[in-house]
C-alpha positions as CSV (number, residue, x, y, z in Angstrom):
1,M,-63.7,-46.0,94.3
2,A,-60.0,-44.8,94.8
3,K,-58.7,-41.9,92.7
4,I,-57.0,-42.5,89.4
5,T,-54.3,-39.2,89.9
6,N,-54.1,-36.3,92.2
7,K,-55.4,-33.0,90.8
8,E,-52.0,-31.5,91.0
9,Y,-50.4,-34.4,88.4
10,A,-53.5,-34.3,85.9
11,V,-51.8,-32.3,83.4
12,P,-48.4,-34.1,83.8
13,F,-50.6,-37.2,83.5
14,V,-52.1,-36.3,80.2
15,L,-49.1,-35.4,78.5
16,V,-47.0,-38.0,79.3
17,T,-49.7,-40.2,78.1
18,T,-49.7,-39.1,74.8
19,L,-46.2,-40.4,74.4
20,F,-47.9,-44.0,74.8
21,F,-49.6,-43.1,71.6
22,M,-46.5,-42.4,70.2
23,W,-44.6,-45.7,70.5
24,G,-47.6,-48.0,70.5
25,F,-47.9,-46.6,66.7
26,A,-44.4,-46.9,65.7
27,R,-44.0,-50.1,67.2
28,S,-47.1,-51.5,65.4
29,I,-45.7,-50.5,62.2
30,L,-43.1,-53.3,62.4
31,D,-46.0,-55.7,62.1
32,V,-46.7,-54.8,59.0
33,L,-43.2,-53.8,57.8
34,N,-42.1,-57.8,58.0
35,K,-44.4,-58.7,55.1
36,H,-43.9,-55.3,53.1
37,F,-40.1,-56.3,53.3
38,Q,-40.5,-59.7,52.2
39,Q,-42.3,-58.8,49.2
40,I,-40.2,-55.4,48.0
41,L,-36.9,-57.2,49.1
42,D,-37.6,-60.5,48.4
43,I,-36.6,-62.4,51.7
44,T,-38.0,-65.2,53.9
45,I,-40.0,-64.8,57.1
46,A,-36.7,-65.7,59.2
47,Q,-34.8,-62.9,57.3
48,S,-37.5,-60.3,58.0
49,T,-37.2,-61.1,61.8
50,G,-34.5,-59.0,61.9
51,I,-36.8,-55.9,61.9
52,Q,-37.9,-57.3,65.5
53,V,-34.5,-58.1,66.4
54,T,-32.9,-55.0,65.6
55,T,-35.7,-52.8,67.2
56,Y,-35.9,-54.8,70.3
57,L,-31.9,-55.4,70.6
58,A,-31.9,-51.5,70.8
59,Y,-34.3,-51.6,74.1
60,F,-32.1,-54.5,75.7
61,L,-28.7,-52.2,75.1
62,M,-30.3,-48.9,75.8
63,A,-32.5,-49.6,78.7
64,I,-29.5,-49.5,81.7
65,P,-28.0,-46.5,80.2
66,A,-31.7,-44.5,79.7
67,G,-32.2,-45.4,83.4
68,L,-28.6,-44.1,84.5
69,F,-29.4,-40.9,82.1
70,I,-32.8,-40.4,83.8
71,N,-31.6,-40.9,87.3
72,R,-29.1,-38.1,86.5
73,F,-31.1,-35.6,84.8
74,G,-34.9,-36.6,85.3
75,Y,-37.9,-37.9,83.6
76,R,-38.4,-34.7,81.5
77,R,-35.0,-34.9,80.0
78,G,-35.4,-38.4,79.6
79,V,-38.6,-38.0,77.7
80,V,-36.8,-35.2,75.3
81,F,-33.7,-37.3,74.3
82,G,-35.9,-40.2,73.7
83,L,-38.0,-38.0,71.1
84,S,-35.2,-36.7,69.7
85,L,-33.7,-40.4,69.0
86,F,-37.1,-41.5,67.8
87,A,-37.0,-38.4,65.0
88,L,-33.8,-39.1,64.1
89,G,-34.3,-42.7,63.4
90,A,-37.7,-42.0,61.4
91,F,-35.9,-39.5,59.1
92,S,-33.4,-42.0,58.4
93,M,-35.8,-44.4,57.5
94,V,-36.9,-41.8,54.5
95,V,-33.2,-42.2,53.4
96,A,-33.1,-45.9,53.7
97,S,-36.1,-46.3,51.6
98,G,-34.3,-44.3,48.7
99,M,-31.2,-46.7,49.1
100,C,-33.8,-49.4,49.4
101,R,-31.1,-51.8,51.4
102,F,-32.4,-53.9,53.9
103,E,-29.3,-53.3,56.4
104,V,-29.8,-49.5,56.1
105,F,-33.6,-50.3,57.4
106,L,-32.3,-52.1,59.8
107,A,-29.8,-49.5,61.3
108,A,-32.5,-46.5,61.1
109,L,-34.8,-49.2,63.1
110,F,-32.2,-49.5,65.8
111,V,-31.8,-45.8,66.4
112,I,-36.0,-45.4,66.6
113,G,-35.6,-48.4,69.1
114,C,-33.1,-46.6,71.2
115,G,-35.4,-43.7,71.3
116,L,-38.3,-45.8,72.3
117,A,-36.3,-47.5,75.2
118,F,-35.6,-43.8,76.8
119,L,-39.2,-43.0,76.3
120,E,-40.9,-46.1,77.7
121,T,-38.0,-46.3,80.9
122,S,-39.0,-42.4,81.3
123,A,-43.1,-42.6,80.9
124,N,-43.7,-45.7,82.2
125,P,-42.6,-45.5,85.9
126,Y,-43.7,-41.9,85.7
127,S,-47.4,-42.9,85.0
128,T,-47.1,-45.0,88.1
129,E,-46.1,-42.2,90.4
130,L,-48.5,-39.7,89.1
131,G,-51.3,-40.4,91.9
132,P,-52.0,-42.6,94.5
133,Q,-50.0,-46.1,94.8
134,E,-53.0,-48.1,95.2
135,T,-54.0,-47.2,92.0
136,S,-50.7,-47.2,90.3
137,S,-51.9,-50.4,88.3
138,S,-55.1,-48.6,86.8
139,R,-53.5,-45.4,86.0
140,L,-50.8,-47.4,84.1
141,N,-53.4,-49.6,82.3
142,L,-55.1,-46.2,81.6
143,S,-51.8,-44.5,79.8
144,Q,-51.3,-47.6,78.3
145,A,-54.7,-48.2,76.6
146,F,-53.5,-45.1,74.6
147,N,-50.7,-47.5,73.6
148,G,-53.3,-49.8,72.1
149,L,-55.0,-46.9,70.2
150,G,-51.8,-46.5,68.6
151,S,-50.9,-49.9,68.1
152,S,-54.6,-50.5,66.5
153,L,-54.3,-47.6,64.0
154,A,-51.1,-48.4,62.6
155,P,-51.7,-51.6,60.9
156,A,-54.5,-50.1,59.3
157,L,-53.5,-46.7,58.0
158,V,-49.6,-47.6,57.5
159,G,-50.3,-51.2,56.5
160,G,-53.4,-50.4,54.1
161,F,-50.9,-47.9,52.5
162,L,-47.7,-50.1,52.1
163,F,-49.8,-53.0,50.6
164,A,-51.7,-50.8,48.4
165,G,-48.4,-50.1,47.1
166,G,-46.9,-47.1,48.8
167,S,-43.4,-46.6,50.3
168,V,-42.2,-46.1,53.8
169,D,-41.0,-42.7,52.9
170,L,-44.5,-40.8,53.9
171,P,-45.5,-42.5,57.1
172,Y,-41.7,-41.9,58.7
173,M,-41.4,-38.4,57.4
174,V,-45.0,-37.4,59.1
175,M,-44.1,-39.4,62.2
176,G,-40.5,-37.6,62.5
177,A,-42.3,-34.3,62.1
178,V,-44.8,-34.9,64.8
179,V,-42.4,-36.5,67.2
180,V,-39.9,-33.1,66.5
181,V,-43.0,-31.2,67.7
182,A,-43.7,-33.3,70.6
183,A,-39.8,-33.1,71.6
184,I,-40.3,-29.0,71.5
185,V,-43.4,-29.1,73.5
186,F,-41.7,-31.2,76.3
187,S,-38.9,-29.3,76.4
188,M,-40.5,-26.2,77.0
189,V,-43.0,-27.8,79.8
190,K,-42.0,-28.5,83.7
191,L,-42.6,-32.0,84.8
192,P,-42.6,-32.7,88.8
193,E,-40.0,-35.1,89.7
194,I,-41.6,-37.4,92.5
195,K,-39.4,-37.8,95.7
196,H,-39.3,-40.6,97.8
197,D,-38.4,-40.6,101.6
198,D,-35.4,-42.8,100.9
199,S,-34.3,-40.3,98.0
200,D,-30.6,-39.7,99.7
201,A,-30.5,-43.4,99.6
202,E,-30.2,-43.1,95.8
203,N,-27.5,-40.7,96.4
204,E,-25.5,-43.0,98.3
205,Q,-25.6,-46.0,95.7
206,S,-23.6,-46.1,92.5
207,G,-25.6,-47.5,89.5
208,L,-24.3,-51.0,90.4
209,G,-25.4,-50.7,93.6
210,N,-28.7,-50.1,92.8
211,L,-28.9,-52.8,90.3
212,A,-27.2,-55.3,92.9
213,M,-29.9,-54.5,95.5
214,L,-32.6,-55.1,92.9
215,I,-31.2,-58.6,91.7
216,K,-31.9,-59.7,95.2
217,N,-35.2,-58.4,95.5
218,K,-37.2,-62.0,94.9
219,T,-40.2,-60.3,94.2
220,F,-39.0,-57.7,91.6
221,M,-37.0,-60.5,89.8
222,L,-40.1,-62.5,89.6
223,G,-41.8,-59.7,88.1
224,L,-38.7,-59.0,85.6
225,V,-38.9,-62.8,84.4
226,A,-43.2,-62.4,83.8
227,L,-42.4,-59.2,81.9
228,L,-39.7,-61.0,79.6
229,S,-42.2,-63.8,78.9
230,Y,-45.1,-61.6,78.2
231,E,-42.7,-59.6,75.7
232,V,-41.8,-62.8,74.1
233,A,-45.8,-63.7,73.6
234,E,-46.9,-60.3,72.9
235,I,-44.5,-59.2,70.3
236,S,-44.2,-62.8,68.4
237,I,-48.3,-63.0,68.0
238,N,-48.2,-59.3,66.8
239,S,-45.3,-60.1,64.5
240,Y,-46.7,-63.3,63.2
241,F,-50.1,-62.4,62.8
242,V,-50.2,-61.3,59.2
243,H,-48.2,-64.0,58.2
244,F,-50.4,-66.6,60.2
245,T,-53.9,-65.4,58.5
246,T,-52.3,-64.7,55.2
247,G,-50.4,-68.1,55.3
248,M,-53.5,-70.0,56.3
249,G,-55.0,-68.8,53.0
250,W,-58.0,-66.6,54.9
251,F,-56.9,-63.1,53.7
252,D,-54.8,-61.1,51.6
253,N,-51.9,-58.8,53.0
254,G,-54.5,-55.8,53.0
255,T,-57.3,-57.5,54.7
256,A,-54.9,-59.4,57.2
257,S,-53.6,-55.7,58.0
258,T,-57.3,-54.9,58.9
259,V,-58.2,-57.8,60.7
260,L,-54.9,-57.3,62.9
261,T,-56.5,-53.8,63.7
262,V,-59.5,-55.4,64.6
263,A,-57.8,-57.4,67.2
264,L,-55.5,-54.3,68.5
265,M,-58.8,-52.8,69.1
266,C,-59.8,-55.7,71.4
267,F,-56.5,-55.0,73.0
268,M,-57.2,-51.2,73.4
269,V,-60.7,-51.7,74.9
270,G,-59.2,-54.7,77.4
271,R,-57.2,-52.1,78.9
272,F,-59.7,-49.3,79.3
273,V,-61.9,-51.6,80.8
274,C,-59.6,-53.3,83.3
275,S,-58.4,-50.1,84.2
276,G,-61.9,-49.2,85.2
277,I,-62.3,-52.5,87.0
278,M,-59.1,-52.4,89.1
279,Q,-60.4,-49.5,90.7
280,R,-62.5,-51.3,92.7
281,V,-60.6,-54.8,92.5
282,R,-57.3,-55.7,93.1
283,A,-55.2,-55.9,90.0
284,E,-53.2,-59.3,90.5
285,R,-56.8,-60.8,90.9
286,V,-57.8,-59.3,87.4
287,L,-54.3,-60.3,85.9
288,L,-54.8,-64.0,87.2
289,V,-58.4,-64.0,85.4
290,C,-56.6,-62.8,81.9
291,A,-53.7,-65.1,82.4
292,V,-56.0,-68.1,82.5
293,G,-57.6,-66.5,79.3
294,T,-54.3,-66.2,77.7
295,V,-53.2,-70.0,78.2
296,L,-56.5,-71.1,77.1
297,C,-56.9,-69.0,73.7
298,M,-53.0,-70.3,72.9
299,A,-54.0,-74.0,73.6
300,M,-57.4,-73.3,71.4
301,V,-55.0,-72.0,68.5
302,L,-52.9,-75.4,68.8
303,L,-55.9,-77.3,68.6
304,C,-58.4,-75.2,66.1
305,G,-56.0,-73.4,64.1
306,N,-56.9,-74.8,60.7
307,S,-60.1,-73.4,61.3
308,R,-62.0,-69.9,61.9
309,L,-62.5,-71.0,65.5
310,G,-58.6,-70.7,65.8
311,L,-58.7,-67.3,64.6
312,Y,-61.2,-66.1,66.9
313,A,-59.2,-67.6,69.9
314,L,-56.3,-65.5,68.8
315,I,-58.2,-62.5,68.5
316,A,-59.7,-62.7,72.2
317,N,-56.3,-63.5,73.1
318,Y,-55.6,-59.8,72.5
319,A,-58.4,-58.7,75.0
320,F,-56.9,-61.0,77.9
321,E,-53.3,-60.3,77.2
322,S,-54.2,-56.4,77.1
323,I,-52.9,-55.5,80.7
324,M,-50.3,-57.7,81.1
325,F,-47.6,-55.2,80.9
326,P,-48.8,-52.3,82.4
327,T,-50.1,-54.7,85.5
328,I,-47.0,-56.7,85.9
329,F,-44.7,-53.3,85.5
330,A,-46.4,-51.8,87.9
331,Q,-46.9,-54.4,90.5
332,S,-43.0,-55.0,90.4
333,L,-42.1,-51.3,91.1
334,K,-44.1,-51.2,94.2
335,G,-42.5,-50.3,97.6
336,L,-39.1,-49.7,95.5
337,G,-39.0,-46.1,96.4
338,S,-35.9,-44.5,95.0
339,L,-34.9,-47.3,93.3
340,T,-37.9,-47.1,91.0
341,K,-35.9,-45.3,88.0
342,T,-33.2,-48.4,87.9
343,A,-35.8,-50.8,88.4
344,S,-37.7,-49.4,85.4
345,S,-34.4,-49.6,83.2
346,M,-34.1,-53.2,84.1
347,L,-38.1,-54.0,83.0
348,M,-37.3,-51.9,79.9
349,M,-34.9,-54.6,78.8
350,T,-37.7,-57.0,78.6
351,P,-38.5,-55.9,74.8
352,V,-35.3,-58.1,74.2
353,G,-38.0,-60.9,74.1
354,G,-39.1,-59.6,70.5
355,C,-36.0,-61.3,69.5
356,A,-37.9,-64.8,70.1
357,F,-39.4,-63.9,66.8
358,L,-36.4,-64.9,65.1
359,V,-37.5,-68.7,66.6
360,V,-40.9,-68.1,65.4
361,G,-40.0,-67.5,61.6
362,L,-37.7,-70.6,61.8
363,V,-40.3,-72.7,63.4
364,A,-42.7,-71.5,60.6
365,D,-40.3,-71.8,57.9
366,A,-39.4,-75.6,59.1
367,A,-43.0,-77.0,60.7
368,G,-45.8,-74.9,59.2
369,F,-47.9,-72.1,60.3
370,I,-49.7,-73.2,63.7
371,A,-46.3,-74.9,65.1
372,P,-44.9,-71.1,66.1
373,F,-48.1,-70.9,68.7
374,F,-46.4,-73.3,71.1
375,I,-43.8,-70.3,72.1
376,P,-46.3,-67.9,73.5
377,L,-48.3,-70.7,75.1
378,A,-45.2,-71.3,76.9
379,A,-44.8,-68.0,77.8
380,F,-48.3,-67.0,79.2
381,I,-47.7,-70.3,81.2
382,I,-45.0,-68.5,82.8
383,V,-47.0,-65.8,83.3
384,L,-49.9,-67.6,84.9
385,I,-47.3,-69.1,87.4
386,Y,-46.3,-65.5,88.1
387,T,-49.9,-64.4,88.8
388,L,-50.7,-67.3,91.1
389,T,-47.6,-66.5,92.9
390,I,-48.2,-62.5,93.7
391,N,-52.1,-63.6,94.6
392,R,-50.9,-66.1,97.1
393,K,-48.5,-63.8,98.5
394,N,-51.3,-60.9,98.8
395,N,-53.7,-63.4,100.4
396,A,-51.1,-64.8,102.8
């Protein structure tokens, strides 16, 4: 069984993995803010999708600048700058709560999204590089499992608090304070910069030159499309979960948040389990099984959405989709050497797929609560095609 990381990278790996918990928690709060803002601001599902659109648009706009920043100043400074933006946005949410204006909330969430873009552009590729290349997918899945832990806790803690009558002031004030402490810690520690044999090549290329080289790389571009499709599916499902389960009359808002927590716990467990499996089984094979599982689950939701069987299929989908982001991400970066940082910034543009939740909201308002699941079904089919392609290539 291959090592998950090397001894000299153990401490950096642990420190960087803590970041995954932070942004998992921050992103998952968005899934309950939609319903909360609908109640306190009297807006529709389609209007509330501005929360996802604003946050994930920040990823799209800031991912390339984040990659250029990290290329020049390194992973550690990228993390510190991202944490600083994260904290600024969190404290701005406190100000927005006092004003109680939706557009001010969106401005604060945009700043948070910019910070998260820097964090993810730094931490995801760094995790893949802190150990043997053959376990990069397993290592990133392990780090991302703590992202799942943060995601699973947020709906229960924050959702329960908000739906019990609480304000967004307290959660974001606490989160901002924690992020400030993390920024101080990372500004003081030394994180090793990974050197590649072709590191000089990156210095000879401009940022645009690196982008041009990556666009010509068919394997990387396939991974980019697959990752974008996954983000469309995952964010749409997460953001729509409370709307769907309450709209079907199964739960009230508080109970729906708790059930979402259960689903996200399945998501987290899936990453832990598959991280271990990938130390023995090739990552692309595990990904293929999971891709088939997501397509079957979404088909079941569409066919049986009016019954609890559809709900169980929706929850099971979380376990199958859990490994998709880290595995596709790690597979897409393999063999890129000094282009890794630039490639990571391109891959971190894919959360813009969260803007597809606007389409989900419009479909739900127009055609009912089950119809929007055609969107994640189509996205998971694209991921399945990608997994079939890379399995065929690696078996050739």
